[in-house]
C-alpha positions as CSV (number, residue, x, y, z in Angstrom):
1,M,0.0,-0.1,-0.5
2,K,1.2,3.2,-1.3
3,I,2.1,5.8,1.9
4,P,0.7,9.6,1.6
5,A,3.2,12.0,2.8
6,F,2.3,13.0,6.1
7,P,2.6,17.3,8.0
8,V,4.5,15.7,11.1
9,Y,6.2,12.3,11.6
10,L,7.4,10.9,14.7
11,F,9.9,7.8,14.9
12,D,10.7,5.0,17.6
13,V,15.0,4.7,17.7
14,D,15.5,1.1,18.9
15,G,14.8,-0.9,17.1
16,T,13.5,1.7,14.0
17,L,16.7,3.9,13.1
18,T,18.8,2.8,15.3
19,D,20.0,-0.7,15.1
20,S,21.5,-1.0,19.2
21,A,20.0,-4.0,20.5
22,Q,23.9,-4.9,21.4
23,D,24.2,-2.0,23.5
24,I,21.2,-2.1,25.5
25,C,21.3,-5.5,25.9
26,A,25.1,-5.9,27.5
27,A,24.0,-3.2,29.8
28,V,21.2,-5.0,30.5
29,R,23.2,-8.1,31.4
30,T,26.0,-6.8,33.0
31,V,23.7,-5.1,35.7
32,I,21.2,-8.6,36.3
33,N,24.4,-11.0,36.1
34,K,25.3,-9.4,39.4
35,L,22.5,-10.0,40.6
36,G,21.8,-13.9,39.2
37,Y,19.9,-14.0,36.3
38,F,20.7,-14.9,33.1
39,P,17.7,-14.7,31.0
40,P,18.4,-15.5,27.1
41,D,19.2,-12.7,24.7
42,E,16.0,-13.0,22.7
43,F,14.1,-12.3,26.3
44,L,15.9,-9.3,26.3
45,R,15.8,-7.9,22.9
46,S,11.4,-8.4,23.6
47,Y,12.0,-5.4,26.2
48,I,13.3,-3.3,23.9
49,G,11.1,0.0,23.7
50,R,9.5,-0.4,26.6
51,H,10.3,1.3,30.3
52,L,13.2,-1.3,31.9
53,D,11.1,-1.8,34.8
54,D,8.6,-4.2,33.1
55,L,11.4,-6.5,32.4
56,F,12.5,-6.4,36.4
57,L,9.2,-6.7,37.7
58,D,9.1,-9.8,35.3
59,L,12.6,-11.0,36.6
60,N,11.5,-10.3,40.3
61,P,8.1,-9.5,41.0
62,A,9.4,-8.4,44.5
63,F,11.7,-5.9,43.5
64,T,11.2,-2.6,45.2
65,K,11.2,0.6,43.7
66,D,13.6,1.5,45.9
67,E,15.4,-0.9,44.4
68,M,14.5,-0.6,41.1
69,A,16.0,2.4,40.7
70,T,18.6,1.7,41.8
71,L,19.1,-1.2,38.8
72,L,17.6,1.2,36.3
73,A,20.8,3.7,36.7
74,D,23.3,1.6,36.8
75,Y,21.7,0.0,33.2
76,R,22.1,4.1,32.1
77,T,25.5,4.1,33.1
78,V,26.8,1.0,32.3
79,Y,25.1,1.7,28.8
80,H,26.6,5.7,28.4
81,S,30.1,3.9,29.3
82,F,29.8,2.0,26.0
83,N,29.2,4.5,23.8
84,H,26.9,3.4,21.2
85,S,29.6,1.5,20.4
86,N,28.1,-1.6,19.3
87,T,24.6,1.0,17.9
88,K,24.4,1.8,14.6
89,L,21.6,2.7,11.8
90,Y,20.0,0.2,9.6
91,P,20.0,0.9,6.1
92,G,18.5,2.9,4.5
93,V,17.7,4.8,6.9
94,M,19.4,8.1,6.7
95,E,18.4,8.6,2.8
96,A,14.5,8.5,4.1
97,I,14.9,10.8,6.8
98,S,16.9,13.3,5.1
99,K,14.9,13.5,2.2
100,L,11.5,12.5,3.8
101,G,9.3,15.9,3.9
102,G,7.5,16.6,7.1
103,R,8.0,18.3,10.8
104,K,9.9,15.2,12.6
105,S,10.0,14.3,16.1
106,T,11.2,10.8,17.8
107,A,8.6,9.0,20.2
108,T,10.9,6.9,22.5
109,T,11.5,5.4,25.5
110,K,15.0,7.1,25.8
111,G,15.5,10.2,28.0
112,T,15.6,13.5,25.6
113,P,19.5,13.9,26.2
114,T,20.1,10.3,25.3
115,T,18.2,10.6,22.4
116,R,19.7,13.5,21.0
117,V,23.3,11.9,21.4
118,V,22.8,9.2,19.5
119,L,20.7,11.2,16.3
120,E,23.8,13.6,16.1
121,L,26.1,10.7,17.0
122,F,25.2,9.3,13.5
123,G,23.7,12.7,11.6
124,L,20.2,12.9,11.8
125,L,19.3,15.1,14.7
126,P,19.6,18.2,11.8
127,Y,16.6,17.2,10.3
128,F,14.6,16.6,13.0
129,E,13.4,20.4,14.2
130,H,12.1,18.4,18.2
131,V,13.4,15.6,19.8
132,Q,10.9,13.6,22.4
133,G,12.0,11.4,24.9
134,T,10.6,10.0,27.5
135,D,11.4,12.1,30.7
136,G,9.2,11.6,33.9
137,F,5.9,10.6,32.6
138,P,4.9,7.5,31.9
139,A,6.8,4.9,29.2
140,K,4.5,4.3,25.7
141,P,2.3,2.2,25.2
142,K,1.0,4.8,27.7
143,P,1.1,8.1,24.6
144,D,2.3,10.9,26.1
145,V,5.1,10.6,24.5
146,I,2.8,11.3,21.0
147,H,1.3,14.0,22.4
148,K,3.8,15.9,24.0
149,S,4.9,16.4,19.7
150,L,1.5,16.8,18.3
151,E,1.4,19.7,21.5
152,L,4.5,21.4,20.3
153,F,3.7,21.3,16.4
154,G,-0.1,22.2,17.2
155,V,-1.0,19.2,14.9
156,E,-3.9,17.3,15.3
157,P,-3.5,13.8,15.4
158,S,-5.1,11.9,12.1
159,Q,-1.4,15.0,11.1
160,C,0.5,12.2,12.5
161,L,2.4,9.0,11.7
162,M,3.4,7.1,14.0
163,V,6.6,4.6,12.8
164,G,8.0,1.7,14.7
165,D,9.5,-1.8,15.5
166,A,7.2,-2.1,18.9
167,P,3.2,-3.9,19.7
168,A,4.2,-0.4,22.6
169,D,4.7,1.9,19.8
170,M,1.4,0.6,17.8
171,E,0.0,0.2,20.7
172,A,0.6,3.7,21.6
173,G,0.1,5.7,18.2
174,R,-3.5,3.5,18.6
175,N,-3.9,5.8,21.8
176,A,-3.4,8.7,20.7
177,G,-5.5,8.0,17.8
178,V,-2.1,9.1,15.4
179,K,-1.6,6.7,12.4
180,T,0.8,4.4,12.5
181,C,3.3,2.3,10.3
182,A,5.0,-0.7,12.4
183,V,8.9,-2.1,10.5
184,R,9.2,-5.5,10.2
185,Y,13.2,-5.8,10.5
186,G,13.1,-4.7,14.3
187,Y,12.8,-5.9,17.2
188,G,9.1,-6.9,17.7
189,K,7.0,-10.0,16.7
190,V,4.7,-8.7,13.3
191,E,2.3,-11.0,15.1
192,Q,2.6,-9.1,18.2
193,M,2.4,-5.7,16.6
194,A,-0.3,-6.6,13.5
195,R,-2.9,-6.9,16.9
196,F,-2.6,-2.9,17.0
197,E,-3.7,-3.3,13.2
198,P,-1.5,-0.7,12.1
199,D,-2.3,1.5,8.9
200,Y,0.2,0.4,7.3
201,W,3.7,-2.1,7.0
202,I,6.9,-1.0,5.8
203,D,10.0,-3.8,5.1
204,D,11.8,0.0,4.4
205,L,11.9,2.6,5.6
206,R,12.5,3.8,2.5
207,E,9.3,3.0,2.2
208,L,8.1,6.3,3.1
209,L,9.5,8.6,0.9
210,P,6.8,10.2,-2.4
């Protein structure tokens, strides 16, 4: 299905723009291995794009909020120390983002400062009018991170296309009332994303171009 042009595009980052699983999973593993948890990589990858509290509670429902806050802080320290050395752009991302019209923002579970660092590192930052991460409000699948950009741009949800690779992206898009586009090359399972009936499916970000 041909995808029409939209006034506003919102992009998830991990699994949509960047292949960052190696850095993310290694950082998570560094933290949880110390506690005696050794889940398989597939398990860890399935949480990319969700708040890490979900992962911690699934490992141990008895974790307290303070314990999870400590785990999250430890993860961020380790993750930042890797300096995204094993992260790369997916094929076609630079061409798509640099040529795609419309106003662009992000809708990621990463914090805004980290998101800006990643976009700048890979040369994408100049093409984004706004960068929005999850800063002290509920993460996807709640729609808050999408609403922040819609409010800043002053547009209606129908004018926006949310592009992501995970069920949480599709659910957040539905909750926000925007159009959704699921990418098949990321970390989310196609059958799980399909439950939220994305408006469009793509295998390469360049399929967004006219």
